[in-house]
N, C-alpha and C positions, 0 to 999 in steps of 0.2 A: 327431334326425329330419332327413332330407335336405330341402333347399330347392330348388325349381325356379326357375331363372333364366329369365325370359321376355323375348322381344323387346319393348322398351319403346316407348311412343309418345312420340317426342322432339319432336313438334310437334302442334298441335291437329288438323291435317289429315292426319297420317301414318297410313296404313293398312298399309303394308309398307315394308321397307327391305332394304338389302344389308349382310350381315355382312362388312364389308370386311377386317377383320384381328383375329385373336385376339392379345392381349398377354400371355396366360397359357396354360399348358398343363395337362393332367391331372396331378394330384399337387401342383400349386402351392398354397400357402397364401395366402389373401387376407384383408384386413381392410377394414372400412368405409372408403370413400373411395378405395380402390385402383382404378386404371383397368384394366379387364379386356379391353375390346374397342373397336374403332372401327366405328361403324355409319354407313353412308351413307344419308341420307334423300334426298328429292327436291330438296333445296336445298343441303345441306352434309354434311360428314363430322363426326360428333359422337362424343364419348367416352362409354362405358358404364361407370359406376362401380359398385363393389360397395357394398351397403348392409348386408351381414351378414358375419360372420367365419366362416371355414371353409376346407375344402380342395376344390379342383376335382376332383370325383369322375368326371365324365363331360362331355365336350363333344359335344352332340348335333347341332349345326349347324356344318358346316365353314366356315372362312373363305373368302370369295369367293362364297358362296351369295347369290343375289339373290332378290327376291320373297318374302322371309320375312315372313309376316303378323304383325302386332302381336299379342302374347299367345302366340306359339309358344315352346315350351320350347327354349332354345338351349344350356343347360348345367345340370348338377346339382351342387349344393354340399353337401358333407357337413359337418355341424356339428362343433364341437370335441368330441373324445372318440368320434366315430363313425368306424367303419372305412370309409374311402373305397372300398375294394375290395368291400365288401358292399352298397354302395348300388345299388339296382336302377334301371336306366334306365327311363323311362316306356315302357311297351310300345309298340313300333312298330306292333303290331297294331291299336292304337286307330283310326288312320285306315282301316286295312284292314277293320276290323270293319264299316265302312259300305259296303264294296264290294258285299256281297250286296244292300243296298238299291238301290245304283246299278244292279245287274244286273237287279233285279226288273222295271223298266220294259222290259227287253229283250223280255219276253214280249209286249209290246204293239207291238213293232217292225213286225209285219205291217200294223198300222193306219196307221203312218206311211208304209209303202210303198204302201198302197192309193191314196193321194192322187195321186201322179204317174202312176199306171198309165194312166188314160184321157187324159192330157194329149196334145195334138197334137204332131207332130214339130217339132223346132226350125226346120226349113226353112220352115215356114209363116209365121214371123216374120222371115225374112231378106230383105234387100234387096241382091241381088247377093251379094257376099262379106262384107257387113257385118251384124253382129248388131244388131237394133233394140232399144235399151234407153234408159230415161230416165237423165239425168245422175246422179240420186240413186241409182238402182239400180246404176249402174256403180261409184259410190263405195263403196256397201255391199258389193258383190261383191269389190272390191279388199281391203277390210278383212277380209272373211271368207274370202278366197282361194277364191272360187267362180268356176268357169269358166262364163261366160255362154253359151257354145255348147251347154251341156247343160241349160239352164234353159228351160222353156216359158213363154211370155209370155201373160198374161191381159188385157193392155191392147188398145187399138185396133190392128187388123191384126197381132195377135200380138206387140205391143211388150212388152218386159219392164219391169215396174214394181216399186216397192219391195216389195210384198207377195210377189212371186214370189221375190225374192232372199232375203228374210228367212226364208223357209221352206226354202231350199235348204241342203244339207249342204256344208261346206267341201270343196273339191276336187272338187265335182260335175262330171262330164265328160259329153260327148255320147256317144251310142251308137257303137260301133266303126264302123258303116257310114258315119256322118256325120263321124267324127273327123278324117279327112284333109282334108275340106273346111272344117271349122270351125276348125281350128288357125290358119290365117293370119288369120282374122277375130279370133280371141281375142288374137293377138299385136298386131294393129293397134289394138284397142280397150282393151288393158290400161291400167289407171290406175296412177299413182304410188302405192306402198303407203302406208297410213296408219301412224302410230306404233304399234308393237307387232305389226303384221301380219307373219307369217312367210311367206316365199316357198315355194311348192310347187315340185316338179320342173318342172311345166309353165309356171309363171309367172316363175321365177327369171331365165331368160334374157331375158324381156321387160323386167324392171325394170332390169337392167344387163347389159353385154356381158362375159361371162366370158372371152372370148378376149383381152381386154386385161389385161396384168399388173396385179394389184390385190391388196388385202387387205380383209377384212371384219372390222370391230371392233364388238363389242356396245356399244350405247348405254348411257351411264351414266344413273342415275336423274335427274340434273340435266338432261342433254340430252333425255331423254324428256319431262320436265316443260316444258322450253322449247318443244319441238316441239308439245306438246299445247296449251299456253296461247297460243302465237302463232297456231296454226291457229284456235283458238276466237275469238281477237280479230279476225282478219281476216274470218272467216265470219259473226260475229254483231254486230260493232260497225261502224256506218256512220261511217267516218273523214271528217273535214273537215280540210284542211291550210291553214294560214295562215303566210306567210313574210314576214319583215321583214329589211332590211339595217341593221346597227347599227354605228355608228362607235365604235371601241374606245380611241381615243387618251387620253381623259380617264381611263378606268378603268385603263389601263396606267400612266399617270403616277401615279395615286393608289396603285396597287399597289406601285410602286417606293418611294414615300415611306413607306408603312406597313411595308414589309419592312425598311427601315432602322431604324425604331423598334422592330420586333419581333426584330431580329437577336440581341440579348442574351438573349432568352427562348427562342431556338432554334426560333422559328416562322417559316415562310416561306409566305406566301399564294400560291396558284395562281390563275390566272384562273378556273378552274372553281369554286374556293371562293367567289369573289365572285359568280359566276353563280347558284350555289345560293342564296345570300342574296337576290339580286335576284328570283329566281323565287318564293321564300318570301314576300317583301314583296308582290309582284304578286298572288299567290294570295289573300292576306288582304285586299287592296284590291279584288279582283274575286271575291267569294265565289260568284258564279254559275258559276265555273269550277273551284271547289274542291269537287267533288261526285262522288257515285257513283250510277249509274243502277241501280235495282232492279226494273225491270218496272213495277209500279204505284206505286212509291215512289221518292223522290229524297232521298238523304242529303247534307246540306250540312254541311261540316266548319267548325269555328270555329278550327282551327289548321292550319298548313301543314307537313305532314311530307313532305319531299322524298326520294323514292327516287332513288338515283344509280346508273346503270348502270356496273358494273365487270366487265371481261373477266378470266376466270380460265382456267386450263388445262382445266377441265372444262366451261366454258360461262359464259354471262352470268348475273350475279346482281345484285340491286339493294339494297344496304344503305341504311338510312334515316337521314337527318339530321332528328331530331325538332325541331319548332318552329323551323324554319330562319329565319323572319322575325325572331324575337326573340333569336337567338343572335349573339354577337360573332363577327366574321370569324375571329379567332384560334381561337375554340372550334370553329367549323366546320372550319377547316383541321386542327386536331389530331384531331378525330373522324374526318375522312375518311381521314387517314393510318392511323389505327388500324383502321378498318373495312375499308379497302382491303387491308391486310396480312392481316387475318383471312379476308377473302374469298378471297384467292389461296391460302391454306393450307386452305381449306374448313373453317374453324373458327368461322364465324359462328353465333351462337345464334338460334333462331327469332325472338325479339323484336327482333333487329337487322335482319331482312330482311322480316318479315311485316307487312303494313299499308302505310302511306304513302297520301297523298292525291293525289299527282301525281309524275311522274318527269322526270328530266333525263338525256339521253344526249349525250355530247360526243365527237365523232369528229374534232375539229379537229386533234388531235395527229398524225393520220394524213394530214393534208392534204386531207381531204374537204371540199369547198366547201359543199355543201348536201345534205341528205337528209331523208326523211320517216320518222320512227320509228313503230313499231307500239305502240299503246296497251297498257299493262300492266293487264289487268283485275284487280280491279273499278274501278280508277281511271278518271277521266274525261278525262285529258289527259296528254300527254308532250311535252317540249320537246327538239328536236333541234338541237344546236349544231355549226356548221361551223367551218372554219379562219379565223382572222383573217389578212388579207392586204392588202398595199398595193393600192389601187384608185383610179382617177380618181373624185373625189367633189366635190360642190358644197359648198364651205366659205365661209360669209359671202357668198353670192351670186356666188362666183367658182369656176371649176374649179380644183381642187387635187388633192393626193394625200393619202389618209387610210388608216388601218388599219381595215378593215371586215370584219365577219363576217356571215353569214346565219344566222338562227335560224328554225326552222319548228316551229310548234305543231300537234300532231295532237289533235283534239278529238272526243269521242264526241257525234255530232250528235243522238243521242236525248235527251241531257241538256243540251247546251250549244249555244246558238244561235250562228250565225256572228258576229253583232254583239258578243256577250259575249266570244267567243274573240278577236275583233279588239281589244276593249278591253284584254284582258290582254296581248296582244302589244305594243300601243302603250305600255302602262305599263312593261312589261319593257324595251323599247327606251329609254324616257326614263330609267329607273333606271340602265341601263348607261352611257348617254351622259352622265348627270349623277350619278355614283356617290355623291356626298356625301348625296344624298337617301335612300339606303338605309342609311346608317350613322349618320345624325344622330339 
């Protein structure tokens, strides 16, 4: 009996994925444990293993197909002794069989058309050449690709509000008579497209200038996720930023001494490894900052799992150093090298990047002096590390020169008060300037 191979859920939050590459072809024999395909999730590219033995009778989803829902049949496996050529492919008509159901509501289409019939002309809500609409209505219109010049406003003085745009059809346009006048206004008011929004012929030229030599590349699942989560973070989380300048001389000296002792073990500590440890210790010492805000609840963690931002060819990902406060620096260093290599190859497993109680992002290697990082929800804070550089600095009540870096903590102000965030930053500074305190 043939076996249907379905798109697997490779992470708890996965709803769909991209079938990046088939590693087998029709007619190939596979056994349990063989790698059959590479599937791109919203965070990584993962391998799809065979769990049964048989012959690939039919591949039903071509490689490169994105948006494949979990549970979709992607191939048919003929069992041993079964004629692969006789295996029937799941009828493609199955989805089509639902088409009549989808067409049935078309009979009610006149009802939908009856609503806008008595609506006033768009000109009634115009102010000169500008369409009057609320900011929320403009954003929803951009996401749905709705031309505001063809939508009638029900708000004060004909202003377009949320309800007007939600009921409009994508691509809705003004009447021909008013089109020539409405076009300039639509172009002036067009918003930047939201993730996933597809430009129409009318809005494409507004979003970018086609006259400039360019190319358009489809977003990867990882880039889509980054865009969605960062937009969510900046729109819903009230960030508070706290910056401290930290003297690095003692940490750099200790690093050099430790690396001499670790040389025979093939371990070389980086400054970032030591900062991960320092943040872990600081989080455990200031538990009010090691939290997640859940609306009516606050989750307080009893362990510091530090997510570390790693840049990859497909986008940013944050592998996690679990229990960073209680791990040896050599262990943190070894783990980060392994996690960083897996991240750059898109081979991280879900448990290696999902979770974390706080994040650390280091852009010092690029010479960035100081920056403010965006919180990685549902975490409550992220620490942004700048470059260490020689600066004039007061040393022992006298002006001298020291190696100094700036560190900025971004805190979710719904869950973390400024004083608590300041306490964490103060302790982090002390641990870096007196590093023996974090390894003792």
